[in-house]
C-alpha positions in Angstrom: 140.8 31.8 75.1 136.7 32.3 74.7 134.9 29.0 73.8 132.1 29.1 71.1 130.5 26.1 73.2 130.0 28.5 75.6 128.8 31.4 73.6 126.6 29.1 72.2 125.1 28.4 75.7 124.7 31.9 76.7 123.1 33.1 73.6 119.6 33.2 73.7 117.3 32.6 70.6 113.8 33.4 72.5 112.0 34.1 76.0 112.3 30.4 77.0 115.8 30.2 76.4 116.6 32.9 79.0 117.0 30.7 82.6 119.0 28.0 80.8 121.5 30.9 78.8 122.0 31.8 82.5 122.6 28.9 83.9 125.1 28.1 81.4 126.5 31.9 82.3 126.4 31.0 85.9 128.1 28.3 85.7 131.0 29.5 83.8 131.6 32.7 85.9 131.5 30.3 89.0 134.0 28.1 87.2 136.4 30.8 86.9 135.9 31.5 90.7 132.9 35.0 90.2 129.4 35.1 90.5 127.4 37.3 87.9 125.3 40.4 88.5 123.5 41.0 85.5 122.0 44.6 84.8 120.2 44.7 80.9 119.6 48.6 81.4 121.5 50.5 83.8 118.8 53.5 83.8 115.8 51.1 84.6 114.9 49.6 88.1 113.9 46.5 86.3 116.4 43.3 86.7 116.4 40.2 83.8 114.0 37.6 84.9 113.2 34.8 83.0 110.1 33.8 81.1 108.0 33.0 84.3 109.0 36.7 86.3 111.6 35.1 88.5 114.8 37.3 89.0 117.9 35.6 87.9 120.2 37.5 90.4 118.4 35.6 93.1 117.0 32.2 91.2 120.0 31.3 89.1 122.6 33.4 90.1 122.6 32.7 93.8 122.7 36.5 95.0 120.8 36.3 98.5 117.2 38.1 98.2 115.8 40.6 100.8 115.0 44.0 101.1 118.6 45.1 101.1 119.1 42.9 97.7 121.4 45.2 95.3 118.9 44.8 92.5 116.2 46.4 94.5 118.2 49.4 95.3 116.9 52.3 93.0 119.6 54.7 93.6 122.4 51.9 92.4 122.8 53.2 89.2 123.7 56.6 90.5 125.8 55.2 93.8 127.5 52.8 92.3 131.4 53.2 90.9 130.8 50.3 88.4 128.0 51.5 86.6 129.6 54.8 86.5 132.4 53.7 84.2 129.9 51.5 82.4 128.8 55.1 80.6 132.3 56.1 80.2 134.1 52.7 79.2 132.9 50.4 76.5 135.7 47.5 77.2 136.4 45.5 80.0 137.9 46.5 82.9 138.5 45.4 86.8 138.8 47.8 89.6 138.9 47.7 93.6 139.3 50.1 95.6 142.5 51.7 94.3 141.6 52.4 91.0 140.1 50.8 87.4 142.6 49.1 85.4 142.2 48.9 81.3 143.5 47.6 78.7 144.0 50.8 77.5 144.3 54.3 79.1 140.6 56.0 80.0 141.1 59.3 82.0 137.3 59.6 82.6 137.7 56.4 84.7 140.1 58.5 86.8 137.4 61.5 87.8 135.2 58.7 89.0 134.6 58.8 93.2 135.8 55.4 94.4 135.7 56.6 98.0 134.1 53.9 100.6 134.2 52.0 97.7 133.1 48.1 98.9 129.9 49.7 100.1 129.0 51.5 97.4 130.5 48.6 94.8 128.8 45.9 97.2 132.0 44.3 96.6 135.6 44.4 97.3 137.0 43.8 93.4 135.1 43.2 90.1 135.9 42.5 86.7 133.1 44.7 84.9 131.6 44.2 81.0 130.0 47.5 79.7 127.4 46.4 77.0 126.6 49.3 75.1 123.4 48.5 72.9 121.5 50.1 70.2 119.3 53.1 70.9 121.8 54.5 74.0 120.7 51.0 76.0 123.6 50.4 78.3 124.1 46.8 79.7 126.6 45.8 82.6 127.9 42.3 84.0 129.7 42.4 86.9 132.0 39.8 87.6 132.2 39.4 91.9 134.7 36.8 93.3 133.1 34.0 95.1 136.5 34.4 97.5 135.9 36.7 100.2 138.7 39.1 100.5 139.9 38.4 96.7 140.6 42.0 96.1 143.5 41.7 93.4 142.1 40.5 89.9 144.8 41.6 88.0 145.7 37.8 86.8 142.2 36.9 86.5 141.5 39.8 84.3 144.6 38.9 82.2 143.4 35.3 82.1 140.0 35.7 81.8 138.7 39.4 81.1 138.2 39.3 77.3 136.3 36.0 77.5 134.1 37.3 80.1 134.0 40.2 78.2 132.4 38.3 74.7 129.8 35.9 77.4 128.7 39.0 79.2 127.9 40.7 75.7 126.4 37.6 74.3 124.0 37.1 76.9 122.9 41.0 77.4 122.4 41.4 74.1 120.7 38.3 72.9 118.8 38.9 76.9 117.1 42.5 75.3 116.3 41.0 71.7 114.4 38.1 73.2 112.2 40.4 75.8 111.4 42.6 72.9 112.0 46.6 71.9 109.5 48.5 74.1 110.1 51.9 74.6 113.1 52.0 71.7 113.4 54.6 69.2 111.3 54.0 65.9 112.8 53.7 62.9 110.5 55.2 60.6 111.3 56.9 57.5 114.9 57.7 57.0 115.9 61.2 57.4 116.7 63.5 54.8 120.2 65.2 54.1 118.9 68.5 54.8 117.1 67.4 58.1 120.4 65.8 59.3 122.0 69.2 58.7 119.5 71.2 60.7 119.7 69.0 63.7 123.6 68.6 63.7 123.9 72.1 64.1 121.0 72.3 66.7 123.0 69.9 68.6 125.5 72.3 68.7 122.9 75.0 70.1 122.3 77.2 66.9 119.3 79.1 66.8 117.1 78.3 63.7 117.9 81.9 62.7 121.7 81.0 62.8 121.4 78.0 61.4 119.6 79.3 58.2 122.2 82.1 57.4 125.0 79.2 58.0 123.1 77.2 55.2 121.7 79.6 53.1 118.2 78.7 53.6 115.3 80.8 55.6 114.3 80.4 59.4 110.9 78.8 58.0 112.8 76.2 55.8 114.9 75.3 58.9 112.0 74.9 61.2 110.1 72.8 58.5 113.5 70.4 58.5 113.1 70.1 62.0 110.0 69.7 62.5 110.1 67.0 59.9 112.3 65.2 61.4 110.5 65.6 65.1 107.7 64.0 63.3 109.8 61.0 61.6 112.0 60.6 64.8 108.1 61.2 67.0 110.0 63.6 69.5 107.6 65.7 71.9 110.6 69.0 71.4 113.5 70.4 70.0 116.1 68.5 72.3 114.3 65.2 72.3 114.5 65.2 68.2 118.5 65.9 68.7 118.5 63.1 71.0 116.5 60.4 69.0 119.0 61.7 66.3 121.6 60.6 67.9 121.0 57.8 69.2 120.1 56.6 65.7 124.0 57.4 64.6 122.4 60.4 62.7 124.3 62.8 64.1 127.4 63.2 67.3 126.3 64.7 70.4 130.2 65.1 70.8 130.8 68.7 69.2 
C-alpha cells in the first residue's frame, strides 16, 4: 500500500525541494530493489535536474554518467519500447522481452516491437509508470531491477506496482509544476461554442465550405470563427489550432 509519508516526501513544492524529493524517491525505490529512471517529458532532450542544474539521474539516482548515458541519447524516445508504450498506456505496467503486462488489457501494446529488448530498453525488465500531464505532455518513470538478471517482475508488480505509480506521478507532476510551464499552451480567453464546433469538424478533415453547409453558416463565418480560435490559442495555422484545442480538452482527435 502507498504510504502518505512517502507521497509527501516525493512531492516538490518549489525548485529547492527537487533534490530532497528525488532522494526520497530513490530511497523508496531502492528499498524495493529498483533504480528509478525519470523523464519529465519523453519528447524533450532535457532530463530532470536539481535547482543547481545537477542531473538527477547521475547525482541522485546513481546511473553511470558518460557519453553513453541513457539521458544523453537523443533517440531513446523513438527507439525504446518503454517510451513507445507510455504513449498508448496511462497506467503502470511491467515489461520484459516476452511482453507487456498490465492490470487491464491494452491491445495497442501488443503492436510494439520488443526485438533486441534489453539493448533498446537499457534493462532486461522494468516496471514503468506513464505520467500523462496537462497540455499533452507525457512523463515517465521506469523502475529497473538492481539485481542483475532479475527479469520476472510479476510478483514485484503485484505488490508494489500501484504504490510506485502514485510515487512516480507525484514526483513528476510536482517537478513539472516547480520548474515552470514555459512552452505550454496559453489559456487565454475561452473558446466560444461556435469556435469549438467549427474546430470539431475541422479536426476530422472538413473544409470551411463543408463546415458551413453542416452548420448552415457561410464559409466566411466559419473562417471567422477558426481565425478567432487561432488567435486565442496563439496558433500559427489551422492544424496547430486544432492540435492546441485538443490539448486543452475543447475537442477530441479520436474521431
